[in-house]
C-alpha positions in Angstrom: 0.0 0.0 0.0 2.8 2.5 0.9 4.7 1.6 -2.3 1.6 2.1 -4.4 0.8 5.5 -2.9 4.5 6.6 -3.3 4.4 5.6 -7.0 1.3 7.7 -7.5 2.9 10.7 -5.8 6.0 10.3 -7.9 4.0 10.3 -11.1 2.0 13.4 -10.1 5.4 15.0 -9.1 6.8 14.3 -12.6 3.8 15.8 -14.2 3.9 18.8 -12.0 7.6 19.2 -12.5 7.2 19.1 -16.3 4.5 21.8 -16.2 6.5 23.9 -13.7 9.6 23.6 -15.8 7.9 24.8 -18.9 6.3 27.7 -17.0 9.7 28.7 -15.6 11.3 28.7 -19.1 8.4 30.7 -20.5 8.6 33.2 -17.6 12.4 33.9 -18.1 12.1 33.8 -21.9 14.9 31.1 -22.2 14.9 30.0 -25.8 18.6 30.1 -26.7 19.7 26.6 -25.8 17.6 23.4 -26.2 20.1 21.5 -24.0 19.9 24.1 -21.2 16.1 24.0 -21.4 16.0 20.2 -21.2 18.5 20.3 -18.2 16.3 22.8 -16.3 13.1 20.9 -17.0 14.8 17.6 -16.0 16.2 19.2 -12.8 12.8 20.5 -11.8 11.1 17.1 -12.6 13.7 15.4 -10.4 13.1 17.8 -7.5 9.3 17.3 -7.8 9.7 13.5 -8.0 11.9 13.5 -4.9 9.3 15.6 -3.1 6.6 13.1 -4.3 8.7 10.2 -3.0 9.0 11.8 0.5 5.3 12.9 0.6 4.2 9.6 -0.8 5.9 7.8 2.1 4.4 10.1 4.7 0.9 9.9 3.3 1.3 6.1 2.6 2.2 5.3 6.2 -0.6 7.5 7.5 -3.1 5.9 5.2 -1.9 2.4 6.2 -2.3 3.3 9.9 -5.7 4.7 9.1 -6.8 1.5 7.4 -5.5 -0.6 10.3 -7.4 1.6 12.8 -10.6 1.4 10.7 -10.3 -2.4 10.4 -9.9 -2.8 14.2 -12.9 -0.4 14.8 -15.1 -2.1 12.2 -14.5 -5.5 13.8 -16.6 -4.2 16.7 -19.6 -3.5 14.5 -22.0 -5.8 12.7 -22.9 -5.6 9.1 -26.3 -3.9 9.9 -24.4 -1.2 11.8 -22.3 -0.4 8.8 -25.2 -0.7 6.4 -27.4 1.8 8.2 -24.4 4.2 8.7 -23.6 4.2 5.0 -27.3 4.5 4.1 -27.5 7.6 6.4 -24.4 9.1 4.7 -25.9 8.5 1.2 -29.2 10.1 2.2 -27.3 13.1 3.7 -25.2 13.6 0.5 -28.4 13.3 -1.6 -30.0 16.0 0.5 -26.9 18.2 0.1 -26.9 17.6 -3.7 -30.5 18.9 -4.1 -29.9 21.8 -1.7 -26.8 22.8 -3.8 -29.2 23.9 -6.7 -30.4 26.7 -4.4 -27.0 27.5 -2.9 -25.4 28.2 -6.3 -27.4 31.4 -6.4 -25.7 32.8 -3.4 -22.3 34.7 -3.4 -19.4 32.5 -2.7 -21.6 29.6 -3.5 -18.8 27.0 -3.7 -18.0 27.3 0.0 -21.7 27.0 0.9 -22.0 23.9 -1.3 -18.9 22.3 0.3 -20.2 23.1 3.8 -23.6 21.6 3.0 -22.1 18.4 1.8 -20.0 18.1 4.9 -22.7 19.0 7.3 -25.6 17.0 5.8 -23.4 14.0 4.9 -22.0 14.0 8.5 -25.4 14.4 10.0 -26.8 11.5 7.9 -23.9 9.3 8.9 -24.3 10.2 12.6 -28.1 9.6 12.6 -27.7 6.3 10.7 -25.1 5.1 13.2 -26.8 6.2 16.5 -30.3 5.0 15.4 -29.1 1.8 13.8 -30.6 -0.4 16.4 -34.0 1.3 16.2 -34.0 1.1 12.4 -33.0 -2.6 12.5 -35.8 -3.4 14.9 -38.2 -1.4 12.7 -37.3 -3.4 9.6 -37.6 -6.7 11.5 -41.0 -5.7 12.8 -42.0 -4.8 9.3 -41.2 -8.2 8.0 -43.1 -10.0 10.7 -46.9 -10.3 10.5 -48.7 -8.5 13.2 -49.9 -10.7 16.0 -48.2 -13.8 14.6 -46.8 -14.5 18.2 -43.6 -16.0 17.0 -40.7 -15.7 19.5 -38.3 -15.6 16.6 -39.7 -12.1 15.6 -38.3 -10.4 18.8 -34.6 -9.8 19.6 -33.0 -12.2 22.1 -30.8 -10.3 24.6 -28.5 -12.7 26.4 -27.5 -12.1 30.0 -24.0 -12.7 31.4 -25.2 -15.6 33.5 -26.7 -17.4 30.6 -23.5 -17.1 28.6 -21.4 -18.4 31.5 -23.9 -21.2 32.2 -23.2 -22.6 28.7 -26.4 -24.5 28.1 -27.6 -21.7 25.7 -25.4 -23.1 22.9 -27.1 -26.5 23.2 -30.5 -24.9 23.3 -29.8 -22.9 20.1 -28.3 -25.9 18.4 -31.4 -27.9 19.2 -33.6 -25.2 17.6 -35.5 -24.1 20.7 -34.3 -20.5 20.2 -34.7 -18.9 16.8 -33.3 -15.7 15.3 -30.2 -13.7 16.2 -28.8 -13.6 19.7 -27.8 -10.1 20.7 -25.0 -9.5 23.2 -25.1 -5.9 24.5 -21.7 -4.3 24.7 -22.1 -3.7 28.5 -22.7 -7.5 29.0 -19.6 -8.3 27.0 -17.6 -5.7 29.1 -18.9 -7.4 32.3 -17.8 -10.8 30.9 -14.4 -9.4 30.1 -14.1 -7.8 33.6 -15.0 -11.2 35.2 -12.4 -13.0 33.1 -9.8 -10.6 34.3 -10.8 -10.9 38.0 -8.1 -11.5 40.6 -10.5 -14.2 42.1 -9.6 -17.5 40.4 -13.2 -18.8 40.4 -14.6 -15.7 38.9 -11.8 -15.6 36.3 -12.5 -19.2 35.4 -16.2 -18.4 35.0 -15.5 -15.4 32.8 -13.2 -17.3 30.5 -15.7 -20.0 30.2 -18.2 -17.4 29.0 -15.8 -16.1 26.4 -15.2 -19.7 25.3 -19.0 -20.2 24.9 -19.2 -17.2 22.6 -16.3 -18.5 20.5 -18.1 -21.8 20.4 -21.0 -20.2 18.6 -18.6 -19.0 15.9 -16.7 -22.3 15.6 -19.8 -24.5 15.5 -21.6 -22.1 13.2 -24.6 -22.3 15.6 -27.1 -19.5 15.2 -26.1 -15.9 14.7 -24.6 -13.6 17.3 -24.4 -9.8 17.1 -22.8 -7.3 19.5 -25.1 -4.3 20.2 -23.1 -1.2 21.0 -25.9 0.7 22.7 -25.1 1.7 26.3 -26.8 3.7 29.1 -24.3 5.7 31.1 -27.0 7.1 33.4 -28.2 3.7 34.5 -26.2 1.7 37.1 -26.0 -2.0 36.9 -25.8 -4.4 34.0 -29.2 -6.0 34.9 -31.0 -2.6 34.9 -29.4 -1.7 31.6 -30.5 -5.1 30.1 -34.1 -4.6 31.2 -34.2 -1.1 29.9 -32.7 -2.2 26.5 -35.2 -5.0 26.3 -38.1 -2.6 26.8 -36.7 -0.3 24.2 -36.4 -2.9 21.4 -39.3 -5.1 22.6 -36.8 -7.9 23.1 -36.7 -11.1 25.2 -34.1 -11.6 27.9 -32.3 -15.0 28.1 -31.0 -15.6 31.6 -30.5 -18.1 34.4 -30.4 -15.3 37.1 -33.5 -15.8 39.4 -33.5 -12.2 40.5 -33.2 -10.8 37.0 -36.0 -13.1 35.9 -38.3 -11.7 38.6 -37.3 -8.0 38.0 -37.7 -8.2 34.3 -41.1 -9.8 34.4 -42.3 -7.3 37.0 -41.5 -4.6 34.4 -43.3 -6.4 31.6 -40.2 -7.8 29.8 -40.4 -11.3 28.3 -37.9 -13.7 29.8 -36.6 -17.1 28.7 -35.2 -18.7 31.8 -32.8 -21.6 31.0 -33.4 -23.2 34.4 -37.2 -23.2 33.8 -36.7 -24.9 30.5 -34.5 -27.5 32.1 -37.1 -28.1 34.8 -39.8 -28.4 32.3 -37.9 -31.1 30.4 -37.3 -33.2 33.5 -39.3 -36.5 33.8 -42.6 -36.1 35.6 -43.0 -38.4 38.6 -46.2 -38.9 40.7 -46.6 -40.1 44.3 -46.8 -43.9 44.4 -44.5 -44.5 41.5 -41.4 -46.7 41.9 -37.9 -45.7 41.1 -34.4 -47.0 41.8 -31.8 -44.6 43.2 -28.4 -44.7 44.8 -27.8 -42.8 48.1 -24.7 -40.8 47.8 -24.7 -38.5 50.8 -26.5 -37.6 54.0 -29.4 -35.2 54.0 -30.0 -32.1 56.1 -32.6 -33.7 58.3 -32.0 -36.6 60.7 -31.6 -40.0 59.1 -32.2 -38.6 55.6 -30.2 -39.7 52.6 -29.8 -37.9 49.3 -29.7 -39.3 45.7 -29.8 -37.7 42.3 -31.5 -38.6 39.0 -29.6 -38.5 35.7 -31.1 -35.0 35.0 -29.8 -33.7 38.3 -33.1 -33.8 40.2 -32.5 -34.2 43.9 -34.1 -37.2 45.6 -34.5 -37.2 49.4 -34.6 -40.7 50.8 -36.3 -41.2 54.2 -34.2 -43.2 56.6 -31.5 -43.3 54.0 -28.6 -42.1 56.1 -27.5 -45.6 57.0 -27.8 -46.8 53.4 -25.0 -44.7 51.8 -23.6 -46.1 48.6 -26.4 -48.6 48.2 -28.9 -49.0 45.3 -32.5 -48.9 46.6 -35.9 -49.6 45.2 -38.1 -46.8 46.4 -41.6 -45.4 46.2 -42.3 -41.7 45.6 -44.1 -40.1 48.6 -44.3 -36.4 47.4 -42.8 -34.0 44.9 -41.9 -30.4 45.8 -41.3 -27.7 43.2 -38.9 -25.0 44.5 -37.4 -21.9 42.7 -34.1 -23.8 42.6 -35.7 -26.9 40.9 -37.7 -30.0 41.7 -37.2 -32.2 44.8 -38.5 -35.7 45.0 -39.2 -37.4 48.4 -39.1 -41.2 48.5 -39.1 -44.0 51.0 -37.6 -47.5 50.7 -39.8 -50.1 49.2 -40.5 -52.9 51.6 
């Protein structure tokens, strides 16, 4: 890139040197010696080519650095962000073009036309960029039929806890969640902050979340977009997420019990991964038989604790003295708690 720009500057330098040399000879009325005229023109061309070589290197390096900066910046934005920004720029330039027909009637019209193109083009670019999320949601809503009730028609905003949990990638892969998953920038920032924590457990959880996001890309599962919108006047990632969901009429995906409650109180739709997992667990009724293995003592006296394959806790009456044994049991009751389902059983006689 630098070499290409340098060559361009040298060519323009040679052309400018030729023109300047001829102008100089005409100005001093030098017509006596063809050799002297050629030497003067060649010298001026050489000077201009040298200047073009130096300036080409300076501008080439600056342009290369600008491209690298733009590339690193553009990696943060999705295709829709760039599309709406460019569309805003084009609309602004078109508005300036039509306005220029009136501006040419004014004195110093050239300056007014240039200013109009800069101002309206810049305003269009700024409006297209800052309002890109609203425009994207508007277009998506326009494509969906009113009242169709499809969950795929609303944006899915993923919470930090759901990313770290990891089951979201299996849920999307199984087809239970449709559409694009949106990761707000403030959620990604929180995830990066957790992954850089001095606490080893938090750091491990944060890095697991980043690995999950990379897993979406490697497996080609679903589509993930980073939304740059932020709310500096709102404290707390959960509050920002709820506010964003209300703005874009989106659905929050989380495993956080408190966020689940707060969001629903404010009328925001929530997909709770834990609720989905509980809904998929096998249904058991009092009186049914099941075989379990007692693996630890329970909280109450003489109780033992076992687990089903799906992680459901089974409390065994008088199972404390039967640790490590496989038992045939009968279900006595089932208790649904916010943390999940608990099954109480007694040993079959």
